[in-house]
N, C-alpha and C positions, 0 to 999 in steps of 0.2 A: 504493500500499500504506500503511495507517495506520501510525502511528510512535508509539512511547513514548520520551520522553526523561526520564532520571532525573538530577535535579540534587543532588549531594551538598554540604552545607553544610560549607565547610571555613574560609573567610575569617572573621576575627574580627568584622567589622561584621555579617555574616550570623548568626554565632553569637549575638551579642548581641540582633539582632532579625530572627529568621527570616522575618518576614512582609515585610521589606525586599526581600528576594530575589523574593518573589511580585509585589511591585510592579515591580521591575526587569524581570521576564519578561513582565508585562502591558505595560510601556512599549515594550519591544521589539516585541512582537505588534503593539501599536497603530501603531508607527512602520512596520512591515512591512504595515498595512493588514489584519490579521488580527482577525476578530471573536472574542472571547474570553469563554470562560465560566469563572469561578473558583467551584470547589465548596468553599465554606467548611465547616469543621467544625461550626460552631454560629453562632447570631446574633450573639454578642459577637465571634467572630473576624471575621465579615463586617463589623460596624461599624468594627473595627480597621483592615482593609484599606481600607475606604471612607475613613477618616480619613487613613491613610498615602498614598493616591493623590491627596489633595489637597495633600500635603506634599512633593512630589517636586522643588520648585524652582521658582523664579518663572517660568522659561521653558518650563515642561513643563505641558501641559494634557491630561489623558487623560479623554474622556467616560466616565464609568462611573456605575453606580448599583447599589443592591441590589434584587434581583429581589422582586416582591411589593409594591414601592412603587407609588404611583399614577401614575406616570410613564410615558411610552411607552418601554418596554424596547428597541424597534427601534432608537432613536436612541443607545443607549449602545454604545460600542464594546467597553467591558468590563463584563459584567454579573457580579455578585457574588450566589451563591445560597447562602443557609443551608439546611440540610436540609429545613425546612418548606415552602420555595419550590419550586413545580413550574416549573422553568425548561427549556426544551428545549436539548439539546445544541447547541454552536456548533462550527464547524470545528476551534477550538483550544481545548482544555479544561486548565485548571490544577487538579489534583486535590489537596485538603488533607484528604480524608476517608480513613476506614479501608479503605474497600472499592475494588476497581479499578473503573474507569468502564465501564459496560455501554452498548450502543448504537453509534451511528454517528458517528465524527469522524475528521478528518484526523491530528490529533496530540493526544497528552495528555501533559502535564508533570507529573511526580511531584517533590515537594520532599522530599529525604531528610534527616533530622534529623542533626545533627553527633553526638549521643549514639550510640554504637554499640549500646547496649542497646535503643534505640528503632527499630533498623533492620529488626528480624526481619520485621514485616508487609510492608515494602517488598521484601524479597527474595522473599516469597511472591507479591506483586503482580508482580514481574518475571517469575516462572514462568508466572503467569496470562496476561499479555500475550503471553509467548513461545508459550504453547499455542494461542493464538488466532491466532498467525502474524503478530503486529506485528513491525516492525523495532525494535530496541532500541538506544538509545545512553545513554551515561553521561557526566556532565560534572562536574568538580569546581569549585565555586564559592566 
């Protein structure tokens, strides 16, 4: 059964840099051998995530790239897709966009902003995934 995991930003370091949480989730997925697609909100955010994944520490290397680059996307464990890139879904999807992920996947990770006023769309998304029969989990990060 597909699953949707909602990660609520709570810790100060993730409040300051929410995309750090995205990179931590991508690292955990890579360590577990899961091919991951990150659906970035826009091209600028995709670039930020790309930069942060290079900056995970000297002993951490996560093969990643932005979709649409001229490289072989099948070799990148983490593919970062801005909206204009046509990237196929992978078993694990980290969704930073405004809409629920449609299509076939094993797990989707949704990052919930620390700001209470920005959480409305994610409550809607929770209901959408629930209606589709996904197993739902919530984590405070």
